[in-house]
N, CA, C and O atoms as CSV, one atom per row, in Angstrom:
chain,resi,resn,atom,element,x,y,z
A,1,MET,N,N,2.585,-20.587,-14.212
A,1,MET,CA,C,3.593,-19.725,-13.644
A,1,MET,C,C,3.053,-18.297,-13.607
A,1,MET,O,O,2.454,-17.821,-14.572
A,2,ALA,N,N,3.271,-17.635,-12.497
A,2,ALA,CA,C,2.760,-16.274,-12.325
A,2,ALA,C,C,3.558,-15.292,-13.177
A,2,ALA,O,O,4.771,-15.415,-13.346
A,3,LYS,N,N,2.843,-14.336,-13.693
A,3,LYS,CA,C,3.466,-13.309,-14.514
A,3,LYS,C,C,4.165,-12.301,-13.604
A,3,LYS,O,O,3.564,-11.802,-12.653
A,4,LYS,N,N,5.419,-12.002,-13.890
A,4,LYS,CA,C,6.164,-11.053,-13.076
A,4,LYS,C,C,5.769,-9.639,-13.491
A,4,LYS,O,O,5.850,-9.278,-14.665
A,5,ARG,N,N,5.346,-8.856,-12.522
A,5,ARG,CA,C,4.880,-7.510,-12.805
A,5,ARG,C,C,5.994,-6.501,-12.575
A,5,ARG,O,O,6.899,-6.715,-11.768
A,6,LYS,N,N,5.904,-5.405,-13.299
A,6,LYS,CA,C,6.851,-4.315,-13.095
A,6,LYS,C,C,6.501,-3.594,-11.806
A,6,LYS,O,O,5.327,-3.500,-11.446
A,7,PRO,N,N,7.509,-3.083,-11.104
A,7,PRO,CA,C,7.194,-2.324,-9.892
A,7,PRO,C,C,6.530,-0.995,-10.229
A,7,PRO,O,O,6.627,-0.484,-11.345
A,8,ASN,N,N,5.867,-0.468,-9.242
A,8,ASN,CA,C,5.238,0.839,-9.343
A,8,ASN,C,C,6.306,1.860,-9.765
A,8,ASN,O,O,7.408,1.825,-9.219
A,9,PRO,N,N,6.029,2.762,-10.708
A,9,PRO,CA,C,7.049,3.727,-11.149
A,9,PRO,C,C,7.606,4.587,-10.014
A,9,PRO,O,O,8.792,4.917,-10.022
A,10,LYS,N,N,6.775,4.953,-9.044
A,10,LYS,CA,C,7.274,5.743,-7.919
A,10,LYS,C,C,8.249,4.933,-7.075
A,10,LYS,O,O,9.275,5.444,-6.626
A,11,MET,N,N,7.920,3.683,-6.868
A,11,MET,CA,C,8.818,2.819,-6.089
A,11,MET,C,C,10.114,2.577,-6.854
A,11,MET,O,O,11.192,2.526,-6.262
A,12,GLN,N,N,10.004,2.429,-8.174
A,12,GLN,CA,C,11.189,2.209,-8.992
A,12,GLN,C,C,12.123,3.415,-8.918
A,12,GLN,O,O,13.343,3.252,-8.930
A,13,GLU,N,N,11.563,4.628,-8.842
A,13,GLU,CA,C,12.388,5.835,-8.700
A,13,GLU,C,C,13.186,5.792,-7.405
A,13,GLU,O,O,14.350,6.191,-7.380
A,14,TRP,N,N,12.564,5.309,-6.323
A,14,TRP,CA,C,13.283,5.206,-5.055
A,14,TRP,C,C,14.355,4.127,-5.114
A,14,TRP,O,O,15.429,4.297,-4.536
A,15,ILE,N,N,14.085,3.028,-5.797
A,15,ILE,CA,C,15.089,1.973,-5.942
A,15,ILE,C,C,16.294,2.511,-6.706
A,15,ILE,O,O,17.437,2.276,-6.316
A,16,ASP,N,N,16.035,3.234,-7.797
A,16,ASP,CA,C,17.115,3.817,-8.593
A,16,ASP,C,C,17.889,4.863,-7.794
A,16,ASP,O,O,19.116,4.925,-7.876
A,17,ALA,N,N,17.174,5.684,-7.022
A,17,ALA,CA,C,17.837,6.720,-6.222
A,17,ALA,C,C,18.725,6.092,-5.156
A,17,ALA,O,O,19.812,6.596,-4.876
A,18,ARG,N,N,18.266,4.996,-4.563
A,18,ARG,CA,C,19.085,4.315,-3.550
A,18,ARG,C,C,20.391,3.819,-4.151
A,18,ARG,O,O,21.456,3.942,-3.546
A,19,LYS,N,N,20.295,3.260,-5.339
A,19,LYS,CA,C,21.507,2.757,-6.001
A,19,LYS,C,C,22.404,3.902,-6.464
A,19,LYS,O,O,23.623,3.837,-6.310
A,20,ARG,N,N,21.815,4.934,-7.023
A,20,ARG,CA,C,22.572,6.051,-7.581
A,20,ARG,C,C,23.324,6.831,-6.511
A,20,ARG,O,O,24.465,7.241,-6.723
A,21,HIS,N,N,22.685,7.037,-5.357
A,21,HIS,CA,C,23.278,7.870,-4.318
A,21,HIS,C,C,23.862,7.060,-3.161
A,21,HIS,O,O,24.281,7.630,-2.154
A,22,HIS,N,N,23.890,5.732,-3.302
A,22,HIS,CA,C,24.492,4.824,-2.313
A,22,HIS,C,C,23.866,5.022,-0.929
A,22,HIS,O,O,24.573,5.200,0.062
A,23,LEU,N,N,22.551,4.990,-0.877
A,23,LEU,CA,C,21.820,5.159,0.375
A,23,LEU,C,C,21.454,3.799,0.956
A,23,LEU,O,O,21.300,2.820,0.227
A,24,SER,N,N,21.317,3.752,2.264
A,24,SER,CA,C,20.855,2.526,2.915
A,24,SER,C,C,19.327,2.487,2.869
A,24,SER,O,O,18.675,3.466,2.507
A,25,HIS,N,N,18.771,1.332,3.246
A,25,HIS,CA,C,17.304,1.213,3.274
A,25,HIS,C,C,16.709,2.175,4.298
A,25,HIS,O,O,15.646,2.753,4.071
A,26,ALA,N,N,17.396,2.342,5.421
A,26,ALA,CA,C,16.908,3.253,6.453
A,26,ALA,C,C,16.906,4.695,5.945
A,26,ALA,O,O,15.965,5.446,6.205
A,27,GLN,N,N,17.949,5.077,5.229
A,27,GLN,CA,C,18.022,6.443,4.712
A,27,GLN,C,C,16.958,6.702,3.654
A,27,GLN,O,O,16.417,7.805,3.574
A,28,VAL,N,N,16.657,5.704,2.849
A,28,VAL,CA,C,15.589,5.855,1.852
A,28,VAL,C,C,14.247,6.017,2.554
A,28,VAL,O,O,13.434,6.855,2.163
A,29,GLN,N,N,14.016,5.218,3.586
A,29,GLN,CA,C,12.755,5.334,4.319
A,29,GLN,C,C,12.651,6.691,5.009
A,29,GLN,O,O,11.577,7.292,5.039
A,30,MET,N,N,13.758,7.175,5.562
A,30,MET,CA,C,13.744,8.497,6.196
A,30,MET,C,C,13.437,9.578,5.164
A,30,MET,O,O,12.645,10.482,5.431
A,31,ALA,N,N,14.056,9.493,3.989
A,31,ALA,CA,C,13.823,10.488,2.936
A,31,ALA,C,C,12.373,10.459,2.472
A,31,ALA,O,O,11.788,11.510,2.208
A,32,ARG,N,N,11.787,9.272,2.369
A,32,ARG,CA,C,10.380,9.158,1.975
A,32,ARG,C,C,9.480,9.774,3.031
A,32,ARG,O,O,8.524,10.472,2.693
A,33,GLU,N,N,9.768,9.529,4.311
A,33,GLU,CA,C,8.953,10.091,5.384
A,33,GLU,C,C,9.097,11.605,5.457
A,33,GLU,O,O,8.169,12.302,5.868
A,34,LEU,N,N,10.256,12.112,5.060
A,34,LEU,CA,C,10.457,13.560,5.030
A,34,LEU,C,C,9.784,14.209,3.826
A,34,LEU,O,O,9.670,15.433,3.766
A,35,GLY,N,N,9.339,13.400,2.870
A,35,GLY,CA,C,8.653,13.926,1.694
A,35,GLY,C,C,9.594,14.380,0.599
A,35,GLY,O,O,9.223,15.214,-0.227
A,36,MET,N,N,10.793,13.852,0.578
A,36,MET,CA,C,11.757,14.236,-0.447
A,36,MET,C,C,11.398,13.609,-1.781
A,36,MET,O,O,10.737,12.571,-1.837
A,37,ASN,N,N,11.834,14.240,-2.841
A,37,ASN,CA,C,11.599,13.756,-4.193
A,37,ASN,C,C,12.821,12.960,-4.641
A,37,ASN,O,O,13.926,13.501,-4.623
A,38,PRO,N,N,12.669,11.696,-5.044
A,38,PRO,CA,C,13.837,10.891,-5.410
A,38,PRO,C,C,14.572,11.409,-6.643
A,38,PRO,O,O,15.772,11.182,-6.794
A,39,ILE,N,N,13.861,12.097,-7.514
A,39,ILE,CA,C,14.493,12.606,-8.731
A,39,ILE,C,C,15.406,13.792,-8.393
A,39,ILE,O,O,16.434,13.988,-9.041
A,40,GLU,N,N,15.036,14.567,-7.399
A,40,GLU,CA,C,15.782,15.774,-7.062
A,40,GLU,C,C,16.841,15.563,-5.987
A,40,GLU,O,O,17.406,16.538,-5.490
A,41,LEU,N,N,17.126,14.313,-5.614
A,41,LEU,CA,C,18.165,14.063,-4.624
A,41,LEU,C,C,19.545,14.428,-5.154
A,41,LEU,O,O,20.450,14.724,-4.374
A,42,GLY,N,N,19.712,14.411,-6.465
A,42,GLY,CA,C,21.002,14.761,-7.060
A,42,GLY,C,C,21.410,16.198,-6.772
A,42,GLY,O,O,22.600,16.491,-6.666
A,43,LYS,N,N,20.442,17.096,-6.643
A,43,LYS,CA,C,20.744,18.489,-6.311
A,43,LYS,C,C,21.333,18.593,-4.909
A,43,LYS,O,O,22.195,19.431,-4.642
A,44,LEU,N,N,20.853,17.727,-4.019
A,44,LEU,CA,C,21.331,17.757,-2.645
A,44,LEU,C,C,22.633,16.988,-2.478
A,44,LEU,O,O,23.413,17.279,-1.572
A,45,ASP,N,N,22.872,16.020,-3.337
A,45,ASP,CA,C,24.074,15.189,-3.251
A,45,ASP,C,C,25.168,15.781,-4.132
A,45,ASP,O,O,25.632,15.140,-5.075
A,46,ASN,N,N,25.566,16.988,-3.822
A,46,ASN,CA,C,26.544,17.697,-4.636
A,46,ASN,C,C,27.609,18.298,-3.728
A,46,ASN,O,O,28.090,19.404,-3.978
A,47,HIS,N,N,27.981,17.568,-2.667
A,47,HIS,CA,C,28.878,18.124,-1.660
A,47,HIS,C,C,30.337,18.181,-2.113
A,47,HIS,O,O,31.148,18.860,-1.483
A,48,LYS,N,N,30.679,17.488,-3.181
A,48,LYS,CA,C,32.064,17.547,-3.652
A,48,LYS,C,C,32.318,18.843,-4.428
A,48,LYS,O,O,33.382,19.446,-4.292
A,49,GLN,N,N,31.361,19.268,-5.227
A,49,GLN,CA,C,31.522,20.500,-5.993
A,49,GLN,C,C,31.172,21.733,-5.162
A,49,GLN,O,O,31.783,22.792,-5.309
A,50,GLU,N,N,30.184,21.577,-4.293
A,50,GLU,CA,C,29.768,22.686,-3.439
A,50,GLU,C,C,30.091,22.289,-2.005
A,50,GLU,O,O,29.294,21.637,-1.330
A,51,SER,N,N,31.272,22.692,-1.553
A,51,SER,CA,C,31.805,22.192,-0.289
A,51,SER,C,C,31.000,22.631,0.933
A,51,SER,O,O,31.159,22.044,2.004
A,52,TRP,N,N,30.154,23.628,0.809
A,52,TRP,CA,C,29.355,24.063,1.939
A,52,TRP,C,C,28.182,23.140,2.209
A,52,TRP,O,O,27.558,23.228,3.267
A,53,LYS,N,N,27.867,22.241,1.255
A,53,LYS,CA,C,26.756,21.304,1.452
A,53,LYS,C,C,27.222,20.084,2.237
A,53,LYS,O,O,28.383,19.681,2.157
A,54,MET,N,N,26.299,19.507,2.994
A,54,MET,CA,C,26.535,18.254,3.711
A,54,MET,C,C,26.417,17.092,2.749
A,54,MET,O,O,25.731,17.214,1.735
A,55,PRO,N,N,27.056,15.977,3.025
A,55,PRO,CA,C,26.772,14.777,2.235
A,55,PRO,C,C,25.291,14.391,2.384
A,55,PRO,O,O,24.687,14.625,3.430
A,56,LEU,N,N,24.727,13.811,1.350
A,56,LEU,CA,C,23.288,13.520,1.319
A,56,LEU,C,C,22.855,12.635,2.479
A,56,LEU,O,O,21.815,12.877,3.092
A,57,ARG,N,N,23.646,11.612,2.783
A,57,ARG,CA,C,23.289,10.703,3.882
A,57,ARG,C,C,23.166,11.470,5.201
A,57,ARG,O,O,22.199,11.303,5.944
A,58,ASP,N,N,24.168,12.315,5.475
A,58,ASP,CA,C,24.144,13.099,6.712
A,58,ASP,C,C,22.990,14.097,6.712
A,58,ASP,O,O,22.373,14.340,7.750
A,59,TYR,N,N,22.702,14.672,5.554
A,59,TYR,CA,C,21.623,15.650,5.416
A,59,TYR,C,C,20.272,15.011,5.749
A,59,TYR,O,O,19.464,15.591,6.475
A,60,ILE,N,N,20.039,13.823,5.216
A,60,ILE,CA,C,18.774,13.119,5.479
A,60,ILE,C,C,18.649,12.788,6.964
A,60,ILE,O,O,17.608,13.022,7.579
A,61,GLU,N,N,19.727,12.239,7.531
A,61,GLU,CA,C,19.696,11.858,8.945
A,61,GLU,C,C,19.522,13.076,9.850
A,61,GLU,O,O,18.797,13.010,10.843
A,62,HIS,N,N,20.177,14.182,9.516
A,62,HIS,CA,C,20.072,15.413,10.303
A,62,HIS,C,C,18.635,15.941,10.291
A,62,HIS,O,O,18.093,16.276,11.344
A,63,HIS,N,N,18.025,16.018,9.128
A,63,HIS,CA,C,16.668,16.540,9.036
A,63,HIS,C,C,15.641,15.589,9.644
A,63,HIS,O,O,14.626,16.034,10.180
A,64,TYR,N,N,15.896,14.286,9.566
A,64,TYR,CA,C,14.982,13.324,10.191
A,64,TYR,C,C,15.010,13.495,11.710
A,64,TYR,O,O,13.965,13.497,12.362
A,65,LEU,N,N,16.216,13.639,12.266
A,65,LEU,CA,C,16.353,13.839,13.703
A,65,LEU,C,C,15.693,15.153,14.121
A,65,LEU,O,O,15.025,15.216,15.153
A,66,LYS,N,N,15.880,16.188,13.324
A,66,LYS,CA,C,15.323,17.504,13.631
A,66,LYS,C,C,13.793,17.482,13.591
A,66,LYS,O,O,13.144,18.097,14.437
A,67,ARG,N,N,13.215,16.780,12.615
A,67,ARG,CA,C,11.762,16.789,12.439
A,67,ARG,C,C,11.033,15.803,13.341
A,67,ARG,O,O,10.005,16.138,13.929
A,68,PHE,N,N,11.568,14.578,13.453
A,68,PHE,CA,C,10.858,13.526,14.195
A,68,PHE,C,C,11.407,13.280,15.590
A,68,PHE,O,O,10.772,12.591,16.389
A,69,GLY,N,N,12.580,13.833,15.899
A,69,GLY,CA,C,13.134,13.684,17.237
A,69,GLY,C,C,13.746,12.330,17.517
A,69,GLY,O,O,13.995,12.005,18.678
A,70,ARG,N,N,13.993,11.546,16.517
A,70,ARG,CA,C,14.673,10.259,16.696
A,70,ARG,C,C,15.642,10.062,15.535
A,70,ARG,O,O,15.475,10.644,14.463
A,71,SER,N,N,16.655,9.233,15.767
A,71,SER,CA,C,17.733,9.121,14.778
A,71,SER,C,C,17.382,8.237,13.590
A,71,SER,O,O,17.960,8.392,12.514
A,72,SER,N,N,16.439,7.306,13.770
A,72,SER,CA,C,16.043,6.441,12.657
A,72,SER,C,C,14.614,5.949,12.873
A,72,SER,O,O,14.095,6.028,13.986
A,73,PRO,N,N,13.972,5.440,11.814
A,73,PRO,CA,C,12.602,4.907,11.969
A,73,PRO,C,C,12.572,3.699,12.903
A,73,PRO,O,O,13.577,3.009,13.077
A,74,ASP,N,N,11.417,3.456,13.495
A,74,ASP,CA,C,11.281,2.342,14.437
A,74,ASP,C,C,11.485,0.989,13.760
A,74,ASP,O,O,12.292,0.182,14.221
A,75,ASN,N,N,10.773,0.740,12.688
A,75,ASN,CA,C,10.972,-0.512,11.940
A,75,ASN,C,C,11.306,-0.148,10.497
A,75,ASN,O,O,10.572,0.579,9.828
A,76,ILE,N,N,12.416,-0.667,10.051
A,76,ILE,CA,C,12.934,-0.320,8.731
A,76,ILE,C,C,12.577,-1.436,7.751
A,76,ILE,O,O,12.893,-2.605,7.973
A,77,THR,N,N,11.911,-1.047,6.662
A,77,THR,CA,C,11.622,-1.995,5.589
A,77,THR,C,C,12.143,-1.404,4.286
A,77,THR,O,O,12.007,-0.208,4.029
A,78,SER,N,N,12.729,-2.249,3.486
A,78,SER,CA,C,13.273,-1.776,2.217
A,78,SER,C,C,12.140,-1.475,1.237
A,78,SER,O,O,11.001,-1.896,1.436
A,79,VAL,N,N,12.469,-0.753,0.198
A,79,VAL,CA,C,11.482,-0.412,-0.823
A,79,VAL,C,C,10.997,-1.686,-1.511
A,79,VAL,O,O,9.812,-1.827,-1.813
A,80,GLU,N,N,11.920,-2.605,-1.754
A,80,GLU,CA,C,11.558,-3.863,-2.398
A,80,GLU,C,C,10.607,-4.673,-1.522
A,80,GLU,O,O,9.664,-5.288,-2.019
A,81,GLU,N,N,10.867,-4.668,-0.201
A,81,GLU,CA,C,10.004,-5.398,0.729
A,81,GLU,C,C,8.608,-4.772,0.765
A,81,GLU,O,O,7.608,-5.491,0.775
A,82,ARG,N,N,8.534,-3.447,0.783
A,82,ARG,CA,C,7.239,-2.763,0.749
A,82,ARG,C,C,6.478,-3.111,-0.529
A,82,ARG,O,O,5.269,-3.343,-0.504
A,83,LEU,N,N,7.196,-3.144,-1.628
A,83,LEU,CA,C,6.595,-3.469,-2.916
A,83,LEU,C,C,6.069,-4.901,-2.918
A,83,LEU,O,O,4.968,-5.162,-3.403
A,84,ARG,N,N,6.856,-5.826,-2.378
A,84,ARG,CA,C,6.450,-7.233,-2.317
A,84,ARG,C,C,5.209,-7.399,-1.435
A,84,ARG,O,O,4.287,-8.134,-1.788
A,85,LEU,N,N,5.191,-6.716,-0.293
A,85,LEU,CA,C,4.028,-6.801,0.602
A,85,LEU,C,C,2.775,-6.212,-0.044
A,85,LEU,O,O,1.678,-6.747,0.119
A,86,ALA,N,N,2.938,-5.113,-0.776
A,86,ALA,CA,C,1.793,-4.498,-1.460
A,86,ALA,C,C,1.248,-5.422,-2.544
A,86,ALA,O,O,0.034,-5.526,-2.722
A,87,GLN,N,N,2.146,-6.094,-3.269
A,87,GLN,CA,C,1.700,-7.031,-4.312
A,87,GLN,C,C,1.007,-8.237,-3.706
A,87,GLN,O,O,0.022,-8.724,-4.262
A,88,GLN,N,N,1.507,-8.736,-2.565
A,88,GLN,CA,C,0.854,-9.856,-1.891
A,88,GLN,C,C,-0.545,-9.455,-1.428
A,88,GLN,O,O,-1.501,-10.216,-1.585
A,89,LYS,N,N,-0.656,-8.259,-0.858
A,89,LYS,CA,C,-1.953,-7.787,-0.373
A,89,LYS,C,C,-2.942,-7.658,-1.527
A,89,LYS,O,O,-4.111,-8.021,-1.401
A,90,LYS,N,N,-2.458,-7.138,-2.650
A,90,LYS,CA,C,-3.317,-6.986,-3.821
A,90,LYS,C,C,-3.756,-8.346,-4.355
A,90,LYS,O,O,-4.909,-8.514,-4.754
A,91,ALA,N,N,-2.844,-9.315,-4.364
A,91,ALA,CA,C,-3.172,-10.652,-4.852
A,91,ALA,C,C,-4.210,-11.327,-3.956
A,91,ALA,O,O,-5.121,-11.987,-4.456
A,92,THR,N,N,-4.081,-11.170,-2.646
A,92,THR,CA,C,-5.071,-11.780,-1.754
A,92,THR,C,C,-6.432,-11.111,-1.901
A,92,THR,O,O,-7.466,-11.775,-1.828
A,93,ARG,N,N,-6.432,-9.785,-2.109
A,93,ARG,CA,C,-7.704,-9.092,-2.329
A,93,ARG,C,C,-8.365,-9.563,-3.616
A,93,ARG,O,O,-9.579,-9.759,-3.665
A,94,ARG,N,N,-7.559,-9.743,-4.658
A,94,ARG,CA,C,-8.115,-10.225,-5.927
A,94,ARG,C,C,-8.655,-11.635,-5.784
A,94,ARG,O,O,-9.724,-11.949,-6.307
A,95,ALA,N,N,-7.927,-12.486,-5.080
A,95,ALA,CA,C,-8.369,-13.870,-4.900
A,95,ALA,C,C,-9.679,-13.918,-4.114
A,95,ALA,O,O,-10.572,-14.700,-4.441
A,96,SER,N,N,-9.793,-13.093,-3.090
A,96,SER,CA,C,-11.025,-13.103,-2.306
A,96,SER,C,C,-12.179,-12.484,-3.102
A,96,SER,O,O,-13.330,-12.887,-2.929
A,97,ALA,N,N,-11.890,-11.524,-3.960
A,97,ALA,CA,C,-12.939,-10.904,-4.768
A,97,ALA,C,C,-13.456,-11.870,-5.824
A,97,ALA,O,O,-14.644,-11.855,-6.144
A,98,HIS,N,N,-12.578,-12.711,-6.371
A,98,HIS,CA,C,-13.013,-13.681,-7.375
A,98,HIS,C,C,-13.815,-14.804,-6.735
A,98,HIS,O,O,-14.643,-15.427,-7.401
A,99,GLY,N,N,-13.583,-15.071,-5.458
A,99,GLY,CA,C,-14.317,-16.125,-4.769
A,99,GLY,C,C,-15.746,-15.741,-4.458
A,99,GLY,O,O,-16.618,-16.602,-4.343
A,100,ARG,N,N,-15.987,-14.447,-4.323
A,100,ARG,CA,C,-17.332,-13.983,-4.009
A,100,ARG,C,C,-18.051,-13.579,-5.281
A,100,ARG,O,O,-17.441,-13.076,-6.224
A,101,SER,N,N,-19.331,-13.803,-5.293
A,101,SER,CA,C,-20.132,-13.300,-6.406
A,101,SER,C,C,-21.283,-12.495,-5.829
A,101,SER,O,O,-21.633,-12.647,-4.659
A,102,ARG,N,N,-21.850,-11.666,-6.628
A,102,ARG,CA,C,-22.941,-10.812,-6.146
A,102,ARG,C,C,-24.137,-11.651,-5.714
A,102,ARG,O,O,-24.737,-11.387,-4.672
A,103,VAL,N,N,-24.483,-12.647,-6.497
A,103,VAL,CA,C,-25.643,-13.475,-6.164
A,103,VAL,C,C,-25.377,-14.253,-4.890
A,103,VAL,O,O,-26.263,-14.364,-4.043
A,104,GLY,N,N,-24.183,-14.789,-4.734
A,104,GLY,CA,C,-23.847,-15.534,-3.523
A,104,GLY,C,C,-23.939,-14.676,-2.284
A,104,GLY,O,O,-24.422,-15.128,-1.245
A,105,SER,N,N,-23.483,-13.448,-2.381
A,105,SER,CA,C,-23.547,-12.570,-1.219
A,105,SER,C,C,-24.996,-12.183,-0.924
A,105,SER,O,O,-25.367,-12.024,0.238
A,106,LEU,N,N,-25.825,-12.029,-1.975
A,106,LEU,CA,C,-27.232,-11.703,-1.748
A,106,LEU,C,C,-27.963,-12.867,-1.117
A,106,LEU,O,O,-28.802,-12.670,-0.238
A,107,ILE,N,N,-27.659,-14.075,-1.551
A,107,ILE,CA,C,-28.306,-15.246,-0.957
A,107,ILE,C,C,-27.900,-15.366,0.502
A,107,ILE,O,O,-28.715,-15.698,1.362
A,108,GLY,N,N,-26.616,-15.090,0.772
A,108,GLY,CA,C,-26.150,-15.096,2.158
A,108,GLY,C,C,-26.871,-14.052,2.984
A,108,GLY,O,O,-27.211,-14.299,4.141
A,109,SER,N,N,-27.109,-12.883,2.401
A,109,SER,CA,C,-27.810,-11.841,3.157
A,109,SER,C,C,-29.266,-12.242,3.368
A,109,SER,O,O,-29.852,-11.912,4.399
A,110,CYS,N,N,-29.865,-12.958,2.392
A,110,CYS,CA,C,-31.248,-13.428,2.548
A,110,CYS,C,C,-31.331,-14.385,3.725
A,110,CYS,O,O,-32.258,-14.320,4.532
A,111,ALA,N,N,-30.347,-15.275,3.812
A,111,ALA,CA,C,-30.356,-16.241,4.902
A,111,ALA,C,C,-30.203,-15.526,6.243
A,111,ALA,O,O,-30.843,-15.893,7.228
A,112,SER,N,N,-29.348,-14.501,6.273
A,112,SER,CA,C,-29.158,-13.786,7.535
A,112,SER,C,C,-30.407,-12.992,7.904
A,112,SER,O,O,-30.744,-12.882,9.083
A,113,TRP,N,N,-31.091,-12.443,6.917
A,113,TRP,CA,C,-32.347,-11.732,7.188
A,113,TRP,C,C,-33.375,-12.707,7.744
A,113,TRP,O,O,-34.080,-12.403,8.707
A,114,ALA,N,N,-33.452,-13.882,7.124
A,114,ALA,CA,C,-34.431,-14.876,7.574
A,114,ALA,C,C,-34.084,-15.370,8.970
A,114,ALA,O,O,-34.974,-15.630,9.779
A,115,ALA,N,N,-32.787,-15.499,9.253
A,115,ALA,CA,C,-32.369,-15.974,10.562
A,115,ALA,C,C,-32.724,-14.962,11.651
A,115,ALA,O,O,-33.018,-15.345,12.784
A,116,ARG,N,N,-32.699,-13.687,11.314
A,116,ARG,CA,C,-33.044,-12.663,12.296
A,116,ARG,C,C,-34.551,-12.424,12.358
A,116,ARG,O,O,-35.012,-11.618,13.167
A,117,GLY,N,N,-35.319,-13.106,11.522
A,117,GLY,CA,C,-36.760,-12.946,11.543
A,117,GLY,C,C,-37.228,-11.668,10.883
A,117,GLY,O,O,-38.308,-11.165,11.192
A,118,GLN,N,N,-36.419,-11.136,9.972
A,118,GLN,CA,C,-36.765,-9.884,9.325
A,118,GLN,C,C,-37.305,-10.108,7.911
A,118,GLN,O,O,-37.145,-9.249,7.044
A,119,VAL,N,N,-37.930,-11.234,7.680
A,119,VAL,CA,C,-38.493,-11.539,6.373
A,119,VAL,C,C,-39.825,-10.816,6.253
A,119,VAL,O,O,-40.633,-10.825,7.182
A,120,LEU,N,N,-40.048,-10.193,5.111
A,120,LEU,CA,C,-41.335,-9.558,4.875
A,120,LEU,C,C,-42.374,-10.650,4.613
A,120,LEU,O,O,-42.048,-11.700,4.058
A,121,HIS,N,N,-43.598,-10.408,5.004
A,121,HIS,CA,C,-44.599,-11.443,4.903
A,121,HIS,C,C,-45.379,-11.430,3.605
A,121,HIS,O,O,-46.399,-12.112,3.503
A,122,ASP,N,N,-44.935,-10.679,2.612
A,122,ASP,CA,C,-45.560,-10.739,1.290
A,122,ASP,C,C,-44.910,-11.881,0.532
A,122,ASP,O,O,-43.689,-12.036,0.552
A,123,ARG,N,N,-45.710,-12.662,-0.122
A,123,ARG,CA,C,-45.148,-13.777,-0.887
A,123,ARG,C,C,-44.965,-13.367,-2.336
A,123,ARG,O,O,-45.774,-12.630,-2.899
A,124,SER,N,N,-43.884,-13.859,-2.930
A,124,SER,CA,C,-43.641,-13.586,-4.341
A,124,SER,C,C,-44.418,-14.596,-5.172
A,124,SER,O,O,-45.117,-15.447,-4.623
A,125,ALA,N,N,-44.301,-14.509,-6.480
A,125,ALA,CA,C,-45.013,-15.420,-7.378
A,125,ALA,C,C,-44.521,-16.855,-7.221
A,125,ALA,O,O,-45.242,-17.796,-7.551
A,126,HIS,N,N,-43.290,-17.030,-6.717
A,126,HIS,CA,C,-42.727,-18.377,-6.582
A,126,HIS,C,C,-43.060,-19.012,-5.243
A,126,HIS,O,O,-42.649,-20.141,-4.978
A,127,GLY,N,N,-43.791,-18.312,-4.404
A,127,GLY,CA,C,-44.153,-18.886,-3.111
A,127,GLY,C,C,-43.101,-18.640,-2.039
A,127,GLY,O,O,-43.183,-19.223,-0.958
A,128,ARG,N,N,-42.114,-17.791,-2.313
A,128,ARG,CA,C,-41.079,-17.503,-1.310
A,128,ARG,C,C,-41.390,-16.161,-0.655
A,128,ARG,O,O,-42.049,-15.298,-1.235
A,129,TYR,N,N,-40.908,-16.018,0.534
A,129,TYR,CA,C,-41.055,-14.729,1.201
A,129,TYR,C,C,-40.100,-13.719,0.597
A,129,TYR,O,O,-38.993,-14.072,0.191
A,130,LEU,N,N,-40.520,-12.466,0.537
A,130,LEU,CA,C,-39.675,-11.409,-0.008
A,130,LEU,C,C,-38.753,-10.869,1.075
A,130,LEU,O,O,-39.175,-10.579,2.194
A,131,VAL,N,N,-37.510,-10.745,0.717
A,131,VAL,CA,C,-36.504,-10.187,1.620
A,131,VAL,C,C,-35.834,-9.029,0.890
A,131,VAL,O,O,-35.463,-9.178,-0.275
A,132,PRO,N,N,-35.670,-7.883,1.539
A,132,PRO,CA,C,-35.011,-6.755,0.862
A,132,PRO,C,C,-33.621,-7.147,0.372
A,132,PRO,O,O,-32.822,-7.671,1.149
A,133,GLY,N,N,-33.325,-6.909,-0.872
A,133,GLY,CA,C,-32.015,-7.212,-1.437
A,133,GLY,C,C,-31.880,-8.613,-1.994
A,133,GLY,O,O,-30.806,-8.975,-2.473
A,134,CYS,N,N,-32.936,-9.417,-1.948
A,134,CYS,CA,C,-32.841,-10.780,-2.474
A,134,CYS,C,C,-33.035,-10.780,-3.985
A,134,CYS,O,O,-33.739,-9.917,-4.510
A,135,PRO,N,N,-32.424,-11.729,-4.699
A,135,PRO,CA,C,-32.551,-11.765,-6.139
A,135,PRO,C,C,-33.924,-12.191,-6.653
A,135,PRO,O,O,-34.160,-12.083,-7.857
A,136,ASP,N,N,-34.835,-12.664,-5.820
A,136,ASP,CA,C,-36.162,-13.115,-6.287
A,136,ASP,C,C,-36.954,-11.960,-6.849
A,136,ASP,O,O,-38.089,-12.145,-7.288
């Protein structure tokens, strides 16, 4: 059974901010693209005590429209979905890295050098041709 990993602390801050401030996935993505800090969203979400401030949701949407010229991102992905995709990508990279070994890749490069006719004509002590980068 695979070990369940904790999410990235930065991503976890966005997950907590979404729950705390009742934001949608689109609004969280807009805030991230605007470069907002999830910890400091509470300062902006204070429209009940400071009546001159906009509600946080409207504030994010207003600034996103002002900066990017569109009302919402083209494709919306939740923070959890981004996290899951990043973990999948990391797992596939690890699996492919464990499948390859340095010696195997060098032997493969030796074969490709020999196939292209780029083998040096000096013979080693074992009677094999020398190829740059070969383990012999």
